[in-house]
SELUM-941598 format. One line per field, with one value per residue (C-alpha): residue in three letters; z, x, y; residue number from 1. Coordinates in Angstrom, 2 decimals, decimal comma, always signed. Each point is the difference from the previous one (the first is absolute). Layout:
BEGIN
resn c(ALA | ...)
Z c(Z | ...)
X c(X | ...)
Y c(Y | ...)
resi c(NUM | ...)
//
This chain:
BEGIN
resn c(MET | LEU | TYR | GLU | LEU | ILE | ASP | HIS | ASP | LEU | VAL | ASP | VAL | ILE | ASN | ASP | ASP | ASN | TYR | GLN | TRP | GLN | ASP | ALA | VAL | ARG | LYS | THR | THR | ALA | TYR | LEU | GLU | GLU | ARG | GLY | TYR | VAL | SER | ALA | ASP | TYR | ALA | ASP | ALA | ILE | ILE | GLN | SER | THR | GLN | ASP | ASN | GLY | PRO | TYR | TYR | VAL | LEU | CYS | PRO | GLY | LEU | ALA | MET | PRO | HIS | ALA | ARG | PRO | GLU | ALA | GLY | VAL | LEU | LYS | THR | GLY | LEU | GLY | ILE | HIS | VAL | PHE | PRO | THR | PRO | VAL | ASP | PHE | GLY | SER | GLU | LEU | GLY | PRO | ALA | ASN | ILE | LEU | ILE | THR | LEU | ALA | ALA | LYS | ASP | SER | ASP | THR | HIS | ILE | GLU | VAL | ILE | GLN | ALA | LEU | SER | GLU | MET | PHE | VAL | ASP | GLU | ASP | SER | ILE | VAL | LYS | LEU | SER | GLN | ALA | ALA | SER | LYS | GLU | GLN | VAL | LEU | GLY | ILE | ILE | LYS | ALA | TYR)
Z c(-143,03 | -2,95 | +1,70 | +2,96 | -2,19 | -2,11 | +0,84 | -0,49 | -1,01 | -3,17 | -1,14 | -2,07 | -2,95 | -2,65 | -1,47 | -2,72 | -3,52 | -2,86 | +1,54 | -2,27 | +1,54 | +0,93 | +1,86 | +1,83 | +1,11 | +1,22 | +1,82 | +1,84 | +0,88 | +1,35 | +2,84 | +0,80 | -0,27 | +2,24 | +2,74 | -0,21 | -1,77 | -3,16 | -1,29 | -2,80 | -2,45 | +0,40 | -2,50 | -2,62 | +0,60 | -0,56 | -3,15 | -1,36 | +0,82 | -1,81 | -3,04 | +0,02 | +0,83 | -0,76 | +2,48 | +1,67 | +3,15 | -1,54 | +1,72 | -1,52 | -1,61 | +2,31 | +2,37 | -0,08 | +2,57 | -1,07 | +1,71 | -0,52 | +1,61 | +3,66 | -0,88 | -2,19 | +2,97 | +2,47 | +3,57 | +1,73 | -1,07 | -0,81 | -2,20 | -1,51 | -1,23 | -2,36 | -2,05 | -3,19 | -1,14 | -3,55 | -0,81 | -0,76 | -3,23 | +0,59 | -3,46 | +1,36 | -1,97 | +3,11 | -0,48 | +2,21 | +3,78 | +2,41 | +3,18 | +0,55 | +2,83 | +0,19 | +1,73 | +1,72 | +1,18 | +2,04 | -0,74 | -1,48 | +3,32 | +1,99 | -2,37 | -0,31 | +2,69 | -1,74 | -3,41 | +1,47 | +1,52 | -3,30 | -1,85 | +2,28 | -0,73 | -3,77 | -0,50 | +0,34 | -3,21 | +1,71 | +2,19 | -3,10 | -1,24 | +3,41 | +0,34 | -3,53 | +0,85 | +3,36 | +0,19 | +3,20 | +2,16 | +2,62 | -2,54 | -1,07 | +3,62 | +0,66 | -2,89 | +1,17 | +3,58 | -1,22 | -0,99)
X c(-188,87 | +2,26 | +0,79 | +1,53 | +1,85 | +1,98 | +3,04 | -1,23 | +3,52 | -0,51 | -3,01 | +0,30 | -1,21 | +2,72 | -0,52 | +2,63 | -1,39 | +0,60 | +1,72 | +1,08 | -1,05 | +3,59 | +0,39 | -3,29 | +1,15 | +3,30 | -1,78 | -2,42 | +2,57 | +2,31 | -2,51 | +0,23 | +3,79 | +0,47 | -2,00 | +1,71 | -2,71 | +2,00 | +3,56 | +1,16 | -0,45 | -3,76 | -0,88 | +2,25 | -1,70 | -3,47 | +1,18 | +1,63 | -3,08 | -2,17 | +2,26 | -0,07 | -3,67 | -1,83 | -1,90 | -1,77 | -0,52 | -2,39 | -3,13 | -2,64 | -0,16 | +1,77 | +1,50 | +3,33 | +1,80 | +3,66 | +1,91 | +2,66 | +0,85 | +1,09 | +3,53 | +0,40 | +0,85 | -2,89 | +1,28 | -3,39 | -3,61 | -1,23 | -2,40 | +0,40 | -3,05 | +0,80 | -2,29 | +1,32 | -2,29 | +1,21 | -0,65 | +2,98 | -0,10 | +1,28 | -1,07 | -2,91 | -3,17 | -1,82 | +1,45 | +2,20 | -0,05 | +0,35 | -0,36 | +3,08 | -0,04 | +3,58 | +0,11 | +3,00 | -0,98 | +2,57 | -1,87 | -3,28 | -1,87 | +0,87 | -1,63 | -3,35 | -1,69 | +1,06 | -1,16 | -3,37 | -0,43 | +0,98 | -2,49 | -2,79 | +0,86 | +0,36 | -3,19 | -1,62 | +0,96 | -0,67 | +3,04 | +2,21 | -1,51 | +0,41 | +3,61 | +0,86 | -1,22 | +1,78 | +2,28 | +1,88 | +1,28 | -2,60 | -2,83 | +1,33 | +0,19 | -3,50 | -1,41 | +1,83 | -1,19 | -3,62 | +0,55)
Y c(-115,13 | +0,89 | +3,30 | -1,86 | -2,51 | +2,44 | +2,11 | +3,57 | +1,07 | -2,05 | +2,06 | +3,17 | +2,05 | +0,46 | +3,46 | -0,14 | -0,33 | -2,38 | -2,98 | -2,81 | -3,30 | -0,91 | +3,31 | -0,56 | -3,46 | +1,45 | +2,83 | -2,28 | -2,65 | +2,74 | +0,49 | -3,71 | -0,02 | +3,06 | -1,70 | -3,39 | -2,00 | -0,75 | +0,14 | +2,28 | -2,90 | -0,17 | +2,76 | -1,60 | -3,36 | +1,51 | +1,76 | -3,17 | -2,07 | +2,55 | -0,09 | -3,81 | -0,57 | +3,23 | +2,17 | -2,96 | +2,06 | +2,56 | -1,28 | +2,26 | +3,44 | +2,43 | -2,58 | -1,86 | -2,14 | -0,17 | -2,79 | -2,62 | -3,31 | -0,03 | -1,12 | +3,09 | +2,20 | -0,11 | +0,41 | +0,17 | +0,21 | +3,49 | +1,87 | +3,45 | +1,90 | +2,87 | +2,20 | +1,59 | +2,86 | -0,66 | -3,69 | -2,23 | -2,01 | -3,53 | -1,13 | -2,03 | -0,69 | +1,22 | +3,46 | +2,17 | +0,01 | +2,83 | -2,06 | -2,14 | -2,48 | -1,20 | -3,35 | -1,54 | -3,47 | -1,94 | -3,23 | -1,13 | -0,04 | +3,13 | +2,47 | -1,82 | +2,12 | +3,22 | -1,28 | -0,97 | +3,46 | +1,62 | -2,20 | +1,17 | +3,61 | -0,38 | -2,01 | +3,41 | +1,81 | +3,32 | -0,60 | -0,13 | +3,27 | +1,66 | -1,15 | +1,10 | +3,50 | +0,27 | +3,02 | -0,81 | -2,83 | +0,94 | -0,37 | -3,41 | -1,16 | +1,35 | -2,02 | -3,11 | +0,50 | -0,06 | -3,64)
resi c(1 | 2 | 3 | 4 | 5 | 6 | 7 | 8 | 9 | 10 | 11 | 12 | 13 | 14 | 15 | 16 | 17 | 18 | 19 | 20 | 21 | 22 | 23 | 24 | 25 | 26 | 27 | 28 | 29 | 30 | 31 | 32 | 33 | 34 | 35 | 36 | 37 | 38 | 39 | 40 | 41 | 42 | 43 | 44 | 45 | 46 | 47 | 48 | 49 | 50 | 51 | 52 | 53 | 54 | 55 | 56 | 57 | 58 | 59 | 60 | 61 | 62 | 63 | 64 | 65 | 66 | 67 | 68 | 69 | 70 | 71 | 72 | 73 | 74 | 75 | 76 | 77 | 78 | 79 | 80 | 81 | 82 | 83 | 84 | 85 | 86 | 87 | 88 | 89 | 90 | 91 | 92 | 93 | 94 | 95 | 96 | 97 | 98 | 99 | 100 | 101 | 102 | 103 | 104 | 105 | 106 | 107 | 108 | 109 | 110 | 111 | 112 | 113 | 114 | 115 | 116 | 117 | 118 | 119 | 120 | 121 | 122 | 123 | 124 | 125 | 126 | 127 | 128 | 129 | 130 | 131 | 132 | 133 | 134 | 135 | 136 | 137 | 138 | 139 | 140 | 141 | 142 | 143 | 144 | 145 | 146 | 147)
//
């Protein structure tokens, strides 16, 4: 179900090393911006929110869901899934994350179906391990398709 809900152009493995968390946010939101999901301001809004509130979107070890409020530049609902072979340190007590699910939610209701599908996938801790080890976009999509 998740496989059908996501835009496959928003999925990738980022093979550059040693991203600072701000750079990782900019990299993942660039995918959303290039495809018309968010405005150029969205990355800055996530960074500012992180500086103000901490890395509240690190959900568990290895997994983060950077996002900001809809009015911060969301044009339409979308979800980017990016794997960083070198984990990104957001300063969370949960540790770094190398799976970034960048969420652009136009409102509080339209992304519920996607969040539910993600929850089903990430209840299985093996899926986090498999995704974190994916070496290509095709491998990421294959793992997602299994759920």
